[in-house]
PyMOL commands that place a pseudoatom at each C-alpha (Angstrom):
pseudoatom trace, name=CA, resn=UNK, resi=1, chain=A, elem=C, hetatm=0, pos=[78.978, 131.208, 121.505]
pseudoatom trace, name=CA, resn=UNK, resi=2, chain=A, elem=C, hetatm=0, pos=[79.159, 128.111, 119.306]
pseudoatom trace, name=CA, resn=UNK, resi=3, chain=A, elem=C, hetatm=0, pos=[79.357, 128.157, 115.541]
pseudoatom trace, name=CA, resn=UNK, resi=4, chain=A, elem=C, hetatm=0, pos=[76.387, 126.915, 113.532]
pseudoatom trace, name=CA, resn=UNK, resi=5, chain=A, elem=C, hetatm=0, pos=[76.720, 123.323, 112.253]
pseudoatom trace, name=CA, resn=UNK, resi=6, chain=A, elem=C, hetatm=0, pos=[78.131, 122.780, 108.773]
pseudoatom trace, name=CA, resn=UNK, resi=7, chain=A, elem=C, hetatm=0, pos=[75.009, 120.927, 107.648]
pseudoatom trace, name=CA, resn=UNK, resi=8, chain=A, elem=C, hetatm=0, pos=[71.555, 120.131, 109.046]
pseudoatom trace, name=CA, resn=UNK, resi=9, chain=A, elem=C, hetatm=0, pos=[72.701, 116.544, 109.527]
pseudoatom trace, name=CA, resn=UNK, resi=10, chain=A, elem=C, hetatm=0, pos=[75.626, 117.655, 111.677]
pseudoatom trace, name=CA, resn=UNK, resi=11, chain=A, elem=C, hetatm=0, pos=[73.271, 119.765, 113.788]
pseudoatom trace, name=CA, resn=UNK, resi=12, chain=A, elem=C, hetatm=0, pos=[71.014, 116.793, 114.430]
pseudoatom trace, name=CA, resn=UNK, resi=13, chain=A, elem=C, hetatm=0, pos=[74.001, 114.642, 115.337]
pseudoatom trace, name=CA, resn=UNK, resi=14, chain=A, elem=C, hetatm=0, pos=[75.249, 117.314, 117.732]
pseudoatom trace, name=CA, resn=UNK, resi=15, chain=A, elem=C, hetatm=0, pos=[71.899, 117.455, 119.527]
pseudoatom trace, name=CA, resn=UNK, resi=16, chain=A, elem=C, hetatm=0, pos=[71.815, 113.678, 119.899]
pseudoatom trace, name=CA, resn=UNK, resi=17, chain=A, elem=C, hetatm=0, pos=[75.402, 113.654, 121.151]
pseudoatom trace, name=CA, resn=UNK, resi=18, chain=A, elem=C, hetatm=0, pos=[74.761, 116.335, 123.743]
pseudoatom trace, name=CA, resn=UNK, resi=19, chain=A, elem=C, hetatm=0, pos=[71.946, 114.264, 125.216]
pseudoatom trace, name=CA, resn=UNK, resi=20, chain=A, elem=C, hetatm=0, pos=[74.127, 111.187, 125.591]
pseudoatom trace, name=CA, resn=UNK, resi=21, chain=A, elem=C, hetatm=0, pos=[77.265, 112.562, 127.183]
pseudoatom trace, name=CA, resn=UNK, resi=22, chain=A, elem=C, hetatm=0, pos=[80.972, 113.083, 126.823]
pseudoatom trace, name=CA, resn=UNK, resi=23, chain=A, elem=C, hetatm=0, pos=[81.926, 109.736, 125.364]
pseudoatom trace, name=CA, resn=UNK, resi=24, chain=A, elem=C, hetatm=0, pos=[79.461, 110.138, 122.499]
pseudoatom trace, name=CA, resn=UNK, resi=25, chain=A, elem=C, hetatm=0, pos=[80.764, 113.603, 121.674]
pseudoatom trace, name=CA, resn=UNK, resi=26, chain=A, elem=C, hetatm=0, pos=[84.333, 112.308, 121.775]
pseudoatom trace, name=CA, resn=UNK, resi=27, chain=A, elem=C, hetatm=0, pos=[83.396, 109.416, 119.485]
pseudoatom trace, name=CA, resn=UNK, resi=28, chain=A, elem=C, hetatm=0, pos=[81.724, 111.811, 117.072]
pseudoatom trace, name=CA, resn=UNK, resi=29, chain=A, elem=C, hetatm=0, pos=[84.824, 114.011, 116.921]
pseudoatom trace, name=CA, resn=UNK, resi=30, chain=A, elem=C, hetatm=0, pos=[87.032, 110.962, 116.337]
pseudoatom trace, name=CA, resn=UNK, resi=31, chain=A, elem=C, hetatm=0, pos=[84.743, 109.725, 113.553]
pseudoatom trace, name=CA, resn=UNK, resi=32, chain=A, elem=C, hetatm=0, pos=[84.756, 113.097, 111.809]
pseudoatom trace, name=CA, resn=UNK, resi=33, chain=A, elem=C, hetatm=0, pos=[88.546, 113.239, 111.990]
pseudoatom trace, name=CA, resn=UNK, resi=34, chain=A, elem=C, hetatm=0, pos=[88.914, 109.717, 110.595]
pseudoatom trace, name=CA, resn=UNK, resi=35, chain=A, elem=C, hetatm=0, pos=[86.403, 110.447, 107.856]
pseudoatom trace, name=CA, resn=UNK, resi=36, chain=A, elem=C, hetatm=0, pos=[88.420, 113.482, 106.761]
pseudoatom trace, name=CA, resn=UNK, resi=37, chain=A, elem=C, hetatm=0, pos=[91.655, 111.491, 106.747]
pseudoatom trace, name=CA, resn=UNK, resi=38, chain=A, elem=C, hetatm=0, pos=[90.056, 108.651, 104.777]
pseudoatom trace, name=CA, resn=UNK, resi=39, chain=A, elem=C, hetatm=0, pos=[88.575, 111.025, 102.202]
pseudoatom trace, name=CA, resn=UNK, resi=40, chain=A, elem=C, hetatm=0, pos=[91.950, 112.719, 101.705]
pseudoatom trace, name=CA, resn=UNK, resi=41, chain=A, elem=C, hetatm=0, pos=[93.629, 109.326, 101.337]
pseudoatom trace, name=CA, resn=UNK, resi=42, chain=A, elem=C, hetatm=0, pos=[91.004, 108.183, 98.801]
pseudoatom trace, name=CA, resn=UNK, resi=43, chain=A, elem=C, hetatm=0, pos=[91.525, 111.353, 96.799]
pseudoatom trace, name=CA, resn=UNK, resi=44, chain=A, elem=C, hetatm=0, pos=[95.266, 110.712, 96.711]
pseudoatom trace, name=CA, resn=UNK, resi=45, chain=A, elem=C, hetatm=0, pos=[94.720, 107.118, 95.572]
pseudoatom trace, name=CA, resn=UNK, resi=46, chain=A, elem=C, hetatm=0, pos=[92.258, 108.093, 92.839]
pseudoatom trace, name=CA, resn=UNK, resi=47, chain=A, elem=C, hetatm=0, pos=[94.658, 110.745, 91.561]
pseudoatom trace, name=CA, resn=UNK, resi=48, chain=A, elem=C, hetatm=0, pos=[97.509, 108.220, 91.437]
pseudoatom trace, name=CA, resn=UNK, resi=49, chain=A, elem=C, hetatm=0, pos=[95.288, 105.763, 89.550]
pseudoatom trace, name=CA, resn=UNK, resi=50, chain=A, elem=C, hetatm=0, pos=[94.310, 108.445, 87.044]
pseudoatom trace, name=CA, resn=UNK, resi=51, chain=A, elem=C, hetatm=0, pos=[97.954, 109.389, 86.454]
pseudoatom trace, name=CA, resn=UNK, resi=52, chain=A, elem=C, hetatm=0, pos=[98.829, 105.723, 85.954]
pseudoatom trace, name=CA, resn=UNK, resi=53, chain=A, elem=C, hetatm=0, pos=[96.063, 105.251, 83.385]
pseudoatom trace, name=CA, resn=UNK, resi=54, chain=A, elem=C, hetatm=0, pos=[96.973, 108.415, 81.477]
pseudoatom trace, name=CA, resn=UNK, resi=55, chain=A, elem=C, hetatm=0, pos=[100.731, 107.765, 81.321]
pseudoatom trace, name=CA, resn=UNK, resi=56, chain=A, elem=C, hetatm=0, pos=[101.976, 106.810, 77.837]
pseudoatom trace, name=CA, resn=UNK, resi=57, chain=A, elem=C, hetatm=0, pos=[105.597, 105.907, 78.664]
pseudoatom trace, name=CA, resn=UNK, resi=58, chain=A, elem=C, hetatm=0, pos=[105.866, 102.253, 79.787]
pseudoatom trace, name=CA, resn=UNK, resi=59, chain=A, elem=C, hetatm=0, pos=[108.745, 102.815, 82.226]
pseudoatom trace, name=CA, resn=UNK, resi=60, chain=A, elem=C, hetatm=0, pos=[106.980, 105.676, 83.991]
pseudoatom trace, name=CA, resn=UNK, resi=61, chain=A, elem=C, hetatm=0, pos=[103.749, 103.680, 84.042]
pseudoatom trace, name=CA, resn=UNK, resi=62, chain=A, elem=C, hetatm=0, pos=[105.526, 100.822, 85.852]
pseudoatom trace, name=CA, resn=UNK, resi=63, chain=A, elem=C, hetatm=0, pos=[106.761, 103.242, 88.523]
pseudoatom trace, name=CA, resn=UNK, resi=64, chain=A, elem=C, hetatm=0, pos=[103.283, 104.684, 88.922]
pseudoatom trace, name=CA, resn=UNK, resi=65, chain=A, elem=C, hetatm=0, pos=[101.819, 101.184, 89.103]
pseudoatom trace, name=CA, resn=UNK, resi=66, chain=A, elem=C, hetatm=0, pos=[104.163, 100.366, 91.987]
pseudoatom trace, name=CA, resn=UNK, resi=67, chain=A, elem=C, hetatm=0, pos=[103.080, 103.571, 93.731]
pseudoatom trace, name=CA, resn=UNK, resi=68, chain=A, elem=C, hetatm=0, pos=[99.386, 102.738, 93.267]
pseudoatom trace, name=CA, resn=UNK, resi=69, chain=A, elem=C, hetatm=0, pos=[99.952, 99.206, 94.568]
pseudoatom trace, name=CA, resn=UNK, resi=70, chain=A, elem=C, hetatm=0, pos=[101.609, 100.648, 97.654]
pseudoatom trace, name=CA, resn=UNK, resi=71, chain=A, elem=C, hetatm=0, pos=[98.687, 103.041, 98.211]
pseudoatom trace, name=CA, resn=UNK, resi=72, chain=A, elem=C, hetatm=0, pos=[96.182, 100.215, 97.824]
pseudoatom trace, name=CA, resn=UNK, resi=73, chain=A, elem=C, hetatm=0, pos=[98.046, 98.023, 100.321]
pseudoatom trace, name=CA, resn=UNK, resi=74, chain=A, elem=C, hetatm=0, pos=[98.137, 100.887, 102.814]
pseudoatom trace, name=CA, resn=UNK, resi=75, chain=A, elem=C, hetatm=0, pos=[94.415, 101.380, 102.252]
pseudoatom trace, name=CA, resn=UNK, resi=76, chain=A, elem=C, hetatm=0, pos=[93.763, 97.731, 103.065]
pseudoatom trace, name=CA, resn=UNK, resi=77, chain=A, elem=C, hetatm=0, pos=[95.864, 98.055, 106.189]
pseudoatom trace, name=CA, resn=UNK, resi=78, chain=A, elem=C, hetatm=0, pos=[93.865, 101.122, 107.285]
pseudoatom trace, name=CA, resn=UNK, resi=79, chain=A, elem=C, hetatm=0, pos=[90.553, 99.415, 106.350]
pseudoatom trace, name=CA, resn=UNK, resi=80, chain=A, elem=C, hetatm=0, pos=[89.793, 102.039, 103.709]
pseudoatom trace, name=CA, resn=UNK, resi=81, chain=A, elem=C, hetatm=0, pos=[89.600, 99.305, 101.037]
pseudoatom trace, name=CA, resn=UNK, resi=82, chain=A, elem=C, hetatm=0, pos=[88.693, 95.658, 101.241]
pseudoatom trace, name=CA, resn=UNK, resi=83, chain=A, elem=C, hetatm=0, pos=[91.503, 93.318, 100.268]
pseudoatom trace, name=CA, resn=UNK, resi=84, chain=A, elem=C, hetatm=0, pos=[89.690, 91.906, 97.237]
pseudoatom trace, name=CA, resn=UNK, resi=85, chain=A, elem=C, hetatm=0, pos=[88.970, 95.369, 95.832]
pseudoatom trace, name=CA, resn=UNK, resi=86, chain=A, elem=C, hetatm=0, pos=[92.616, 96.374, 96.169]
pseudoatom trace, name=CA, resn=UNK, resi=87, chain=A, elem=C, hetatm=0, pos=[93.761, 93.162, 94.464]
pseudoatom trace, name=CA, resn=UNK, resi=88, chain=A, elem=C, hetatm=0, pos=[91.241, 93.637, 91.664]
pseudoatom trace, name=CA, resn=UNK, resi=89, chain=A, elem=C, hetatm=0, pos=[92.281, 97.244, 91.037]
pseudoatom trace, name=CA, resn=UNK, resi=90, chain=A, elem=C, hetatm=0, pos=[95.984, 96.337, 91.015]
pseudoatom trace, name=CA, resn=UNK, resi=91, chain=A, elem=C, hetatm=0, pos=[95.305, 93.489, 88.603]
pseudoatom trace, name=CA, resn=UNK, resi=92, chain=A, elem=C, hetatm=0, pos=[93.358, 95.676, 86.192]
pseudoatom trace, name=CA, resn=UNK, resi=93, chain=A, elem=C, hetatm=0, pos=[96.018, 98.371, 86.221]
pseudoatom trace, name=CA, resn=UNK, resi=94, chain=A, elem=C, hetatm=0, pos=[98.741, 95.776, 85.642]
pseudoatom trace, name=CA, resn=UNK, resi=95, chain=A, elem=C, hetatm=0, pos=[96.857, 94.485, 82.585]
pseudoatom trace, name=CA, resn=UNK, resi=96, chain=A, elem=C, hetatm=0, pos=[96.730, 98.004, 81.197]
pseudoatom trace, name=CA, resn=UNK, resi=97, chain=A, elem=C, hetatm=0, pos=[100.438, 98.540, 81.815]
pseudoatom trace, name=CA, resn=UNK, resi=98, chain=A, elem=C, hetatm=0, pos=[101.427, 95.653, 79.542]
for i in range(1, 98): cmd.bond("trace and resi %d" % i, "trace and resi %d" % (i + 1))
show_as sticks, trace
zoom trace
Protein backbone atom coordinates (compact mmCIF):
# COMPACT_ATOMS: atom_id res chain seq x y z
CA UNK A 1 0.00 0.00 0.00
CA UNK A 2 1.41 3.40 -0.94
CA UNK A 3 1.37 6.44 1.29
CA UNK A 4 -0.85 9.37 0.35
CA UNK A 5 0.97 12.24 -1.41
CA UNK A 6 2.28 15.10 0.71
CA UNK A 7 0.25 17.66 -1.23
CA UNK A 8 -2.41 17.65 -3.96
CA UNK A 9 0.23 18.90 -6.39
CA UNK A 10 2.47 15.93 -5.64
CA UNK A 11 -0.46 13.57 -6.22
CA UNK A 12 -1.12 15.08 -9.63
CA UNK A 13 2.55 14.83 -10.53
CA UNK A 14 2.61 11.19 -9.44
CA UNK A 15 -0.35 10.34 -11.67
CA UNK A 16 1.27 12.03 -14.65
CA UNK A 17 4.56 10.26 -13.96
CA UNK A 18 2.94 6.85 -13.73
CA UNK A 19 1.42 7.31 -17.17
CA UNK A 20 4.75 8.16 -18.76
CA UNK A 21 7.04 5.47 -17.42
CA UNK A 22 10.10 4.71 -15.38
CA UNK A 23 12.36 7.47 -16.61
CA UNK A 24 9.82 10.14 -15.68
CA UNK A 25 9.41 8.73 -12.18
CA UNK A 26 13.18 8.58 -11.77
CA UNK A 27 13.50 12.18 -12.96
CA UNK A 28 10.81 13.26 -10.52
CA UNK A 29 12.60 11.58 -7.61
CA UNK A 30 15.90 13.20 -8.63
CA UNK A 31 14.25 16.63 -8.86
CA UNK A 32 12.67 16.29 -5.42
CA UNK A 33 16.01 15.27 -3.93
CA UNK A 34 17.82 18.20 -5.56
CA UNK A 35 15.10 20.60 -4.48
CA UNK A 36 15.50 19.49 -0.86
CA UNK A 37 19.28 19.86 -1.02
CA UNK A 38 19.00 23.32 -2.61
CA UNK A 39 16.48 24.50 -0.02
CA UNK A 40 18.72 23.32 2.82
CA UNK A 41 21.71 25.05 1.23
CA UNK A 42 19.73 28.29 0.79
CA UNK A 43 18.68 28.17 4.42
CA UNK A 44 22.31 27.79 5.48
CA UNK A 45 23.35 30.73 3.30
CA UNK A 46 20.57 32.99 4.57
CA UNK A 47 21.47 32.15 8.16
CA UNK A 48 25.13 32.98 7.52
CA UNK A 49 24.13 36.29 5.93
CA UNK A 50 21.93 37.16 8.90
CA UNK A 51 24.74 36.38 11.35
CA UNK A 52 27.12 38.54 9.31
CA UNK A 53 24.72 41.48 9.33
CA UNK A 54 24.03 41.20 13.06
CA UNK A 55 27.67 40.88 14.16
CA UNK A 56 29.02 44.00 15.91
CA UNK A 57 32.70 43.03 16.22
CA UNK A 58 34.62 43.97 13.04
CA UNK A 59 37.08 41.06 13.21
CA UNK A 60 34.33 38.47 13.60
CA UNK A 61 32.33 40.15 10.85
CA UNK A 62 35.28 39.79 8.45
CA UNK A 63 35.46 36.05 9.19
CA UNK A 64 31.73 35.70 8.64
CA UNK A 65 31.98 37.69 5.42
CA UNK A 66 34.60 35.25 4.13
CA UNK A 67 32.30 32.36 5.05
CA UNK A 68 29.34 33.96 3.25
CA UNK A 69 31.48 34.62 0.17
CA UNK A 70 32.49 30.97 0.14
CA UNK A 71 28.85 29.86 0.41
CA UNK A 72 27.84 32.19 -2.41
CA UNK A 73 30.61 30.89 -4.68
CA UNK A 74 29.56 27.32 -3.96
CA UNK A 75 25.98 28.30 -4.75
CA UNK A 76 27.06 29.68 -8.12
CA UNK A 77 28.97 26.50 -8.81
CA UNK A 78 25.88 24.40 -7.99
CA UNK A 79 23.62 26.76 -10.01
CA UNK A 80 21.63 27.72 -6.92
CA UNK A 81 22.53 31.40 -7.47
CA UNK A 82 23.34 33.34 -10.60
CA UNK A 83 26.84 34.78 -10.64
CA UNK A 84 25.68 38.40 -10.68
CA UNK A 85 23.43 37.90 -7.65
CA UNK A 86 26.26 36.32 -5.68
CA UNK A 87 28.62 39.18 -6.60
CA UNK A 88 26.00 41.77 -5.67
CA UNK A 89 25.30 40.17 -2.29
CA UNK A 90 29.01 39.89 -1.47
CA UNK A 91 29.53 43.51 -2.45
CA UNK A 92 26.69 44.76 -0.27
CA UNK A 93 27.88 42.77 2.72
CA UNK A 94 31.43 44.03 2.23
CA UNK A 95 30.15 47.63 2.27
CA UNK A 96 28.41 46.95 5.56
CA UNK A 97 31.52 45.38 7.06
CA UNK A 98 33.56 48.57 6.63
